[in-house]
C-alpha positions in Angstrom: 26.4 1.7 -8.5 22.5 1.6 -8.3 22.3 5.3 -8.9 24.5 5.4 -11.8 22.5 2.4 -13.4 19.0 3.8 -12.8 20.0 7.1 -14.5 21.7 5.4 -17.3 18.4 3.5 -17.9 16.4 6.6 -18.1 18.9 8.3 -20.2 18.9 5.5 -22.8 15.0 5.7 -23.0 15.3 9.5 -23.5 18.1 9.4 -26.0 16.2 6.7 -28.0 13.0 8.9 -27.9 14.9 12.1 -29.3 17.0 10.2 -32.0 14.4 7.5 -33.2 12.0 9.8 -35.1 9.2 7.7 -33.9 6.5 8.7 -31.3 5.8 6.2 -28.5 2.6 4.6 -29.0 1.1 2.2 -26.5 0.0 -1.1 -28.0 2.0 -0.6 -31.4 4.3 -3.1 -32.8 7.8 -2.4 -33.3 9.9 0.6 -31.8 6.9 2.7 -31.2 5.5 0.2 -28.7 8.7 -0.6 -27.0 9.4 3.0 -26.7 5.9 3.8 -25.0 6.7 0.9 -22.5 10.1 2.3 -21.8 8.7 5.9 -21.3 5.9 4.3 -19.1 8.3 2.5 -16.8 11.2 5.0 -16.8 10.0 6.8 -13.5 10.0 3.3 -11.7 13.8 3.0 -12.7 14.8 5.2 -9.7 12.5 3.8 -7.2 13.6 0.0 -7.6 15.8 -1.0 -4.8 15.1 2.4 -3.0 14.9 5.9 -4.2 18.3 7.3 -5.2 18.0 10.3 -2.9 17.6 8.0 0.1 20.6 5.9 -1.0 22.7 8.8 -1.3 21.7 9.9 2.3 22.7 6.4 3.5 26.0 6.5 2.0 26.6 10.0 3.1 25.9 8.9 6.6 28.1 5.9 6.3 31.0 8.2 5.1 30.3 10.5 7.9 29.5 13.2 5.9 25.8 13.7 7.1 
């Protein structure tokens, strides 16, 4: 669930970035500022609660696949 959620969060930021027609600008009010914050924090989405790759390995080991 964590893997799916963190990928969704990143996809939301990227989709808004492509469709909004606004360039991310740090410190700006409104959508440009919010988008800049989202882009800045996107890499951390996959690290919170453990890196997705490590969690996949843990699940695979638990299932006896690895």
